[in-house]
SESE-197513 format. One record per atom (N, C-alpha, C): residue in one letter; atom name; x, y, z. Coordinates in Angstrom, 2 decimals, decimal comma, padded with zeros to 5 digits, always signed. Example, Ala and Ser with C-alpha at 12.3 -4.5 7.8 and 13.67 -1.06 7.14 Angstrom:
2
<r code="A" site="N" X="+013,19" Y="-005,69" Z="+007,80"/>
<r code="A" site="CA" X="+012,30" Y="-004,50" Z="+007,80"/>
<r code="A" site="C" X="+013,20" Y="-003,30" Z="+007,80"/>
<r code="S" site="N" X="+012,85" Y="-002,25" Z="+007,08"/>
<r code="S" site="CA" X="+013,67" Y="-001,06" Z="+007,14"/>
<r code="S" site="C" X="+012,90" Y="+000,03" Z="+007,87"/>
This chain:
81
<r code="M" site="N" X="+138,12" Y="+087,89" Z="+105,43"/>
<r code="M" site="CA" X="+137,32" Y="+087,72" Z="+105,71"/>
<r code="M" site="C" X="+136,68" Y="+086,28" Z="+104,86"/>
<r code="S" site="N" X="+135,87" Y="+085,12" Z="+105,66"/>
<r code="S" site="CA" X="+135,63" Y="+084,38" Z="+105,36"/>
<r code="S" site="C" X="+134,08" Y="+084,37" Z="+104,06"/>
<r code="S" site="N" X="+133,91" Y="+083,66" Z="+102,95"/>
<r code="S" site="CA" X="+132,68" Y="+083,79" Z="+102,61"/>
<r code="S" site="C" X="+131,29" Y="+084,13" Z="+103,34"/>
<r code="S" site="N" X="+131,71" Y="+083,02" Z="+104,26"/>
<r code="S" site="CA" X="+130,11" Y="+083,21" Z="+105,32"/>
<r code="S" site="C" X="+130,11" Y="+084,19" Z="+105,59"/>
<r code="E" site="N" X="+131,54" Y="+085,22" Z="+106,21"/>
<r code="E" site="CA" X="+131,21" Y="+086,88" Z="+106,51"/>
<r code="E" site="C" X="+130,62" Y="+087,42" Z="+105,09"/>
<r code="S" site="N" X="+131,08" Y="+087,83" Z="+104,23"/>
<r code="S" site="CA" X="+130,81" Y="+088,07" Z="+103,93"/>
<r code="S" site="C" X="+129,52" Y="+088,00" Z="+103,26"/>
<r code="S" site="N" X="+128,86" Y="+087,18" Z="+103,15"/>
<r code="S" site="CA" X="+127,20" Y="+087,22" Z="+102,98"/>
<r code="S" site="C" X="+126,41" Y="+087,60" Z="+104,24"/>
<r code="D" site="N" X="+126,83" Y="+087,58" Z="+105,44"/>
<r code="D" site="CA" X="+126,37" Y="+087,86" Z="+106,13"/>
<r code="D" site="C" X="+126,13" Y="+090,00" Z="+106,73"/>
<r code="A" site="N" X="+127,73" Y="+090,26" Z="+106,06"/>
<r code="A" site="CA" X="+128,06" Y="+091,71" Z="+105,87"/>
<r code="A" site="C" X="+126,76" Y="+092,40" Z="+104,75"/>
<r code="R" site="N" X="+126,91" Y="+091,42" Z="+103,47"/>
<r code="R" site="CA" X="+126,68" Y="+092,15" Z="+102,71"/>
<r code="R" site="C" X="+124,80" Y="+091,86" Z="+102,51"/>
<r code="A" site="N" X="+124,44" Y="+091,24" Z="+102,69"/>
<r code="A" site="CA" X="+123,07" Y="+090,39" Z="+103,99"/>
<r code="A" site="C" X="+122,47" Y="+091,76" Z="+104,63"/>
<r code="R" site="N" X="+123,43" Y="+091,82" Z="+105,62"/>
<r code="R" site="CA" X="+123,13" Y="+093,14" Z="+106,77"/>
<r code="R" site="C" X="+122,92" Y="+094,07" Z="+106,11"/>
<r code="A" site="N" X="+123,92" Y="+094,46" Z="+105,19"/>
<r code="A" site="CA" X="+124,34" Y="+095,75" Z="+104,59"/>
<r code="A" site="C" X="+122,48" Y="+096,23" Z="+103,57"/>
<r code="L" site="N" X="+122,14" Y="+095,63" Z="+103,12"/>
<r code="L" site="CA" X="+121,37" Y="+095,22" Z="+101,82"/>
<r code="L" site="C" X="+119,93" Y="+095,61" Z="+103,17"/>
<r code="A" site="N" X="+119,63" Y="+095,29" Z="+104,37"/>
<r code="A" site="CA" X="+119,06" Y="+094,96" Z="+105,02"/>
<r code="A" site="C" X="+118,69" Y="+096,52" Z="+105,63"/>
<r code="Y" site="N" X="+119,81" Y="+097,11" Z="+106,15"/>
<r code="Y" site="CA" X="+119,95" Y="+098,30" Z="+107,19"/>
<r code="Y" site="C" X="+119,64" Y="+099,67" Z="+105,64"/>
<r code="R" site="N" X="+119,59" Y="+099,46" Z="+104,73"/>
<r code="R" site="CA" X="+119,41" Y="+100,11" Z="+103,55"/>
<r code="R" site="C" X="+117,98" Y="+099,77" Z="+103,34"/>
<r code="L" site="N" X="+117,33" Y="+098,70" Z="+103,16"/>
<r code="L" site="CA" X="+115,48" Y="+098,36" Z="+103,32"/>
<r code="L" site="C" X="+115,38" Y="+099,31" Z="+104,79"/>
<r code="L" site="N" X="+115,51" Y="+099,35" Z="+105,29"/>
<r code="L" site="CA" X="+115,24" Y="+099,34" Z="+107,00"/>
<r code="L" site="C" X="+115,10" Y="+101,30" Z="+106,98"/>
<r code="A" site="N" X="+116,20" Y="+101,79" Z="+106,34"/>
<r code="A" site="CA" X="+116,53" Y="+102,81" Z="+106,34"/>
<r code="A" site="C" X="+115,45" Y="+104,14" Z="+106,32"/>
<r code="R" site="N" X="+114,77" Y="+103,08" Z="+104,76"/>
<r code="R" site="CA" X="+113,74" Y="+103,96" Z="+103,87"/>
<r code="R" site="C" X="+111,92" Y="+103,75" Z="+104,78"/>
<r code="C" site="N" X="+112,05" Y="+102,99" Z="+105,37"/>
<r code="C" site="CA" X="+110,79" Y="+102,53" Z="+105,67"/>
<r code="C" site="C" X="+110,92" Y="+101,51" Z="+106,25"/>
<r code="A" site="N" X="+110,35" Y="+101,48" Z="+108,35"/>
<r code="A" site="CA" X="+110,01" Y="+100,41" Z="+108,26"/>
<r code="A" site="C" X="+109,42" Y="+098,83" Z="+107,95"/>
<r code="R" site="N" X="+109,89" Y="+098,05" Z="+108,33"/>
<r code="R" site="CA" X="+109,48" Y="+096,56" Z="+107,80"/>
<r code="R" site="C" X="+109,45" Y="+094,91" Z="+107,99"/>
<r code="S" site="N" X="+108,39" Y="+094,09" Z="+107,84"/>
<r code="S" site="CA" X="+108,89" Y="+093,22" Z="+108,77"/>
<r code="S" site="C" X="+109,62" Y="+092,27" Z="+108,40"/>
<r code="V" site="N" X="+109,91" Y="+091,76" Z="+109,53"/>
<r code="V" site="CA" X="+110,54" Y="+090,65" Z="+109,39"/>
<r code="V" site="C" X="+109,98" Y="+089,70" Z="+108,35"/>
<r code="R" site="N" X="+108,86" Y="+089,73" Z="+107,67"/>
<r code="R" site="CA" X="+108,64" Y="+088,59" Z="+106,23"/>
<r code="R" site="C" X="+109,37" Y="+089,67" Z="+104,94"/>
<r code="E" site="N" X="+109,31" Y="+090,84" Z="+105,36"/>
<r code="E" site="CA" X="+109,81" Y="+091,81" Z="+103,56"/>
<r code="E" site="C" X="+110,88" Y="+091,49" Z="+103,97"/>
<r code="I" site="N" X="+111,84" Y="+091,35" Z="+104,52"/>
<r code="I" site="CA" X="+113,12" Y="+091,81" Z="+105,06"/>
<r code="I" site="C" X="+113,80" Y="+090,05" Z="+103,82"/>
<r code="E" site="N" X="+112,86" Y="+088,77" Z="+105,20"/>
<r code="E" site="CA" X="+113,14" Y="+088,31" Z="+104,35"/>
<r code="E" site="C" X="+112,84" Y="+087,55" Z="+103,08"/>
<r code="E" site="N" X="+111,72" Y="+087,91" Z="+102,20"/>
<r code="E" site="CA" X="+111,74" Y="+087,79" Z="+101,14"/>
<r code="E" site="C" X="+111,92" Y="+089,01" Z="+099,58"/>
<r code="R" site="N" X="+113,16" Y="+090,13" Z="+100,42"/>
<r code="R" site="CA" X="+114,01" Y="+090,91" Z="+100,06"/>
<r code="R" site="C" X="+115,51" Y="+090,02" Z="+099,48"/>
<r code="L" site="N" X="+116,01" Y="+089,51" Z="+100,99"/>
<r code="L" site="CA" X="+116,99" Y="+088,53" Z="+101,10"/>
<r code="L" site="C" X="+116,52" Y="+087,79" Z="+100,17"/>
<r code="T" site="N" X="+115,99" Y="+086,85" Z="+100,40"/>
<r code="T" site="CA" X="+115,48" Y="+085,55" Z="+099,13"/>
<r code="T" site="C" X="+115,25" Y="+086,16" Z="+097,68"/>
<r code="R" site="N" X="+114,74" Y="+086,92" Z="+097,71"/>
<r code="R" site="CA" X="+114,84" Y="+087,84" Z="+095,76"/>
<r code="R" site="C" X="+116,10" Y="+087,50" Z="+095,75"/>
<r code="K" site="N" X="+117,24" Y="+088,41" Z="+096,45"/>
<r code="K" site="CA" X="+119,06" Y="+088,49" Z="+096,27"/>
<r code="K" site="C" X="+119,56" Y="+087,98" Z="+095,98"/>
<r code="G" site="N" X="+119,40" Y="+086,20" Z="+096,72"/>
<r code="G" site="CA" X="+119,97" Y="+085,06" Z="+096,39"/>
<r code="G" site="C" X="+120,62" Y="+084,90" Z="+097,77"/>
<r code="F" site="N" X="+120,22" Y="+085,14" Z="+099,15"/>
<r code="F" site="CA" X="+121,18" Y="+084,63" Z="+100,00"/>
<r code="F" site="C" X="+120,35" Y="+083,62" Z="+100,84"/>
<r code="D" site="N" X="+121,34" Y="+082,92" Z="+100,79"/>
<r code="D" site="CA" X="+120,72" Y="+081,51" Z="+101,48"/>
<r code="D" site="C" X="+120,41" Y="+081,44" Z="+102,72"/>
<r code="P" site="N" X="+119,26" Y="+080,22" Z="+102,80"/>
<r code="P" site="CA" X="+118,64" Y="+080,60" Z="+104,43"/>
<r code="P" site="C" X="+119,03" Y="+081,23" Z="+105,57"/>
<r code="P" site="N" X="+120,32" Y="+079,88" Z="+105,84"/>
<r code="P" site="CA" X="+121,49" Y="+080,15" Z="+107,15"/>
<r code="P" site="C" X="+122,03" Y="+081,70" Z="+107,47"/>
<r code="V" site="N" X="+122,05" Y="+082,63" Z="+106,54"/>
<r code="V" site="CA" X="+122,49" Y="+084,24" Z="+106,33"/>
<r code="V" site="C" X="+121,41" Y="+085,26" Z="+106,19"/>
<r code="I" site="N" X="+120,04" Y="+084,45" Z="+105,98"/>
<r code="I" site="CA" X="+119,18" Y="+084,77" Z="+106,20"/>
<r code="I" site="C" X="+118,60" Y="+085,49" Z="+108,09"/>
<r code="A" site="N" X="+118,64" Y="+084,05" Z="+108,27"/>
<r code="A" site="CA" X="+118,06" Y="+083,94" Z="+109,81"/>
<r code="A" site="C" X="+119,02" Y="+084,87" Z="+110,33"/>
<r code="R" site="N" X="+120,45" Y="+084,56" Z="+110,72"/>
<r code="R" site="CA" X="+121,27" Y="+084,85" Z="+110,64"/>
<r code="R" site="C" X="+121,30" Y="+086,34" Z="+111,24"/>
<r code="T" site="N" X="+121,09" Y="+087,36" Z="+110,25"/>
<r code="T" site="CA" X="+120,80" Y="+088,63" Z="+109,79"/>
<r code="T" site="C" X="+119,25" Y="+088,80" Z="+110,66"/>
<r code="I" site="N" X="+118,22" Y="+088,39" Z="+110,08"/>
<r code="I" site="CA" X="+116,67" Y="+088,56" Z="+110,70"/>
<r code="I" site="C" X="+117,30" Y="+089,09" Z="+112,46"/>
<r code="A" site="N" X="+118,28" Y="+087,42" Z="+113,06"/>
<r code="A" site="CA" X="+118,49" Y="+087,58" Z="+114,51"/>
<r code="A" site="C" X="+119,14" Y="+088,37" Z="+114,76"/>
<r code="H" site="N" X="+120,11" Y="+088,94" Z="+114,06"/>
<r code="H" site="CA" X="+121,22" Y="+090,61" Z="+114,64"/>
<r code="H" site="C" X="+120,17" Y="+091,54" Z="+113,96"/>
<r code="L" site="N" X="+119,50" Y="+091,81" Z="+113,25"/>
<r code="L" site="CA" X="+118,66" Y="+092,95" Z="+112,74"/>
<r code="L" site="C" X="+117,83" Y="+093,22" Z="+114,82"/>
<r code="Q" site="N" X="+117,69" Y="+091,88" Z="+114,91"/>
<r code="Q" site="CA" X="+115,73" Y="+091,81" Z="+116,33"/>
<r code="Q" site="C" X="+116,74" Y="+092,41" Z="+117,27"/>
<r code="A" site="N" X="+118,39" Y="+091,19" Z="+117,09"/>
<r code="A" site="CA" X="+118,85" Y="+091,73" Z="+118,54"/>
<r code="A" site="C" X="+119,68" Y="+093,20" Z="+118,72"/>
<r code="A" site="N" X="+119,38" Y="+093,78" Z="+117,20"/>
<r code="A" site="CA" X="+119,92" Y="+095,08" Z="+117,88"/>
<r code="A" site="C" X="+118,26" Y="+096,35" Z="+117,95"/>
<r code="G" site="N" X="+117,19" Y="+095,76" Z="+117,99"/>
<r code="G" site="CA" X="+115,95" Y="+096,14" Z="+118,06"/>
<r code="G" site="C" X="+115,78" Y="+097,03" Z="+116,52"/>
<r code="Y" site="N" X="+116,59" Y="+096,46" Z="+115,24"/>
<r code="Y" site="CA" X="+115,97" Y="+097,45" Z="+114,52"/>
<r code="Y" site="C" X="+115,16" Y="+096,70" Z="+113,87"/>
<r code="L" site="N" X="+114,55" Y="+095,13" Z="+114,17"/>
<r code="L" site="CA" X="+113,22" Y="+094,84" Z="+113,43"/>
<r code="L" site="C" X="+112,45" Y="+094,58" Z="+114,44"/>
<r code="D" site="N" X="+110,96" Y="+094,76" Z="+114,53"/>
<r code="D" site="CA" X="+110,17" Y="+093,89" Z="+115,23"/>
<r code="D" site="C" X="+108,97" Y="+094,63" Z="+115,27"/>
<r code="D" site="N" X="+108,18" Y="+092,84" Z="+114,72"/>
<r code="D" site="CA" X="+106,96" Y="+092,94" Z="+113,66"/>
<r code="D" site="C" X="+105,97" Y="+093,38" Z="+114,93"/>
<r code="A" site="N" X="+105,91" Y="+093,30" Z="+116,27"/>
<r code="A" site="CA" X="+104,83" Y="+094,27" Z="+116,69"/>
<r code="A" site="C" X="+104,52" Y="+095,68" Z="+117,25"/>
<r code="R" site="N" X="+106,44" Y="+096,29" Z="+116,87"/>
<r code="R" site="CA" X="+106,16" Y="+098,08" Z="+116,63"/>
<r code="R" site="C" X="+105,57" Y="+098,25" Z="+115,21"/>
<r code="F" site="N" X="+105,80" Y="+097,36" Z="+114,40"/>
<r code="F" site="CA" X="+105,31" Y="+097,37" Z="+112,95"/>
<r code="F" site="C" X="+104,46" Y="+097,74" Z="+113,14"/>
<r code="A" site="N" X="+103,31" Y="+096,34" Z="+113,44"/>
<r code="A" site="CA" X="+102,14" Y="+095,94" Z="+112,92"/>
<r code="A" site="C" X="+102,00" Y="+097,58" Z="+113,97"/>
<r code="R" site="N" X="+102,11" Y="+097,79" Z="+114,99"/>
<r code="R" site="CA" X="+101,30" Y="+099,50" Z="+115,46"/>
<r code="R" site="C" X="+101,32" Y="+100,23" Z="+114,94"/>
<r code="D" site="N" X="+102,90" Y="+100,73" Z="+114,30"/>
<r code="D" site="CA" X="+103,09" Y="+101,82" Z="+113,75"/>
<r code="D" site="C" X="+102,06" Y="+101,93" Z="+112,33"/>
<r code="W" site="N" X="+101,98" Y="+101,17" Z="+111,61"/>
<r code="W" site="CA" X="+100,96" Y="+100,57" Z="+110,77"/>
<r code="W" site="C" X="+099,78" Y="+100,71" Z="+110,67"/>
<r code="V" site="N" X="+099,36" Y="+100,40" Z="+112,18"/>
<r code="V" site="CA" X="+097,30" Y="+100,68" Z="+112,36"/>
<r code="V" site="C" X="+097,08" Y="+101,55" Z="+112,44"/>
<r code="A" site="N" X="+098,30" Y="+102,40" Z="+113,76"/>
<r code="A" site="CA" X="+098,88" Y="+103,93" Z="+113,16"/>
<r code="A" site="C" X="+098,53" Y="+104,76" Z="+112,35"/>
<r code="A" site="N" X="+099,73" Y="+104,69" Z="+112,03"/>
<r code="A" site="CA" X="+099,55" Y="+104,94" Z="+110,16"/>
<r code="A" site="C" X="+098,37" Y="+105,17" Z="+109,75"/>
<r code="R" site="N" X="+097,72" Y="+104,44" Z="+109,48"/>
<r code="R" site="CA" X="+096,73" Y="+104,26" Z="+108,85"/>
<r code="R" site="C" X="+095,23" Y="+104,38" Z="+109,41"/>
<r code="S" site="N" X="+095,24" Y="+104,64" Z="+110,93"/>
<r code="S" site="CA" X="+093,72" Y="+104,72" Z="+111,13"/>
<r code="S" site="C" X="+093,61" Y="+105,72" Z="+111,36"/>
<r code="A" site="N" X="+094,71" Y="+106,98" Z="+110,58"/>
<r code="A" site="CA" X="+094,16" Y="+108,32" Z="+110,47"/>
<r code="A" site="C" X="+093,49" Y="+108,77" Z="+109,31"/>
<r code="R" site="N" X="+093,32" Y="+108,08" Z="+108,13"/>
<r code="R" site="CA" X="+093,18" Y="+107,99" Z="+106,88"/>
<r code="R" site="C" X="+092,03" Y="+106,80" Z="+106,50"/>
<r code="Y" site="N" X="+091,84" Y="+105,62" Z="+107,50"/>
<r code="Y" site="CA" X="+090,54" Y="+105,05" Z="+107,76"/>
<r code="Y" site="C" X="+090,08" Y="+104,66" Z="+108,44"/>
<r code="G" site="N" X="+089,23" Y="+103,89" Z="+108,14"/>
<r code="G" site="CA" X="+088,19" Y="+103,82" Z="+109,36"/>
<r code="G" site="C" X="+088,53" Y="+102,50" Z="+109,68"/>
<r code="P" site="N" X="+088,06" Y="+102,13" Z="+110,85"/>
<r code="P" site="CA" X="+087,85" Y="+099,98" Z="+111,38"/>
<r code="P" site="C" X="+087,49" Y="+099,14" Z="+110,71"/>
<r code="R" site="N" X="+086,77" Y="+099,16" Z="+109,95"/>
<r code="R" site="CA" X="+086,53" Y="+098,30" Z="+108,84"/>
<r code="R" site="C" X="+087,77" Y="+098,05" Z="+107,91"/>
<r code="R" site="N" X="+087,97" Y="+099,21" Z="+107,48"/>
<r code="R" site="CA" X="+089,40" Y="+098,50" Z="+106,18"/>
<r code="R" site="C" X="+090,52" Y="+099,46" Z="+106,72"/>
<r code="L" site="N" X="+090,57" Y="+099,03" Z="+108,04"/>
<r code="L" site="CA" X="+092,37" Y="+098,18" Z="+108,80"/>
<r code="L" site="C" X="+091,79" Y="+097,11" Z="+108,69"/>
<r code="E" site="N" X="+090,14" Y="+096,37" Z="+109,27"/>
<r code="E" site="CA" X="+090,30" Y="+094,75" Z="+109,68"/>
<r code="E" site="C" X="+090,52" Y="+094,47" Z="+108,43"/>
<r code="M" site="N" X="+089,98" Y="+095,10" Z="+106,97"/>
<r code="M" site="CA" X="+089,87" Y="+094,21" Z="+106,12"/>
<r code="M" site="C" X="+091,19" Y="+093,81" Z="+105,32"/>
<r code="E" site="N" X="+093,02" Y="+094,65" Z="+105,57"/>
<r code="E" site="CA" X="+093,98" Y="+094,77" Z="+105,44"/>
<r code="E" site="C" X="+094,14" Y="+094,32" Z="+105,92"/>
């Protein structure tokens, strides 16, 4: 396994662990991978892989986020967030 493949595998493994805990946005995954020191091309490949596999979807994340919070908060509070 080349170092590029190894980096990709480690980045995917971290992203899977993050997504196993709760849904995340593309930006959240990018930020976490960047903080862990992954290079931008590795991050881009990881994001593309997760999106193609259906594990990362910002539209679904936003719908779920609003649905979860609308049970506790009113429309004004949601607009402010």
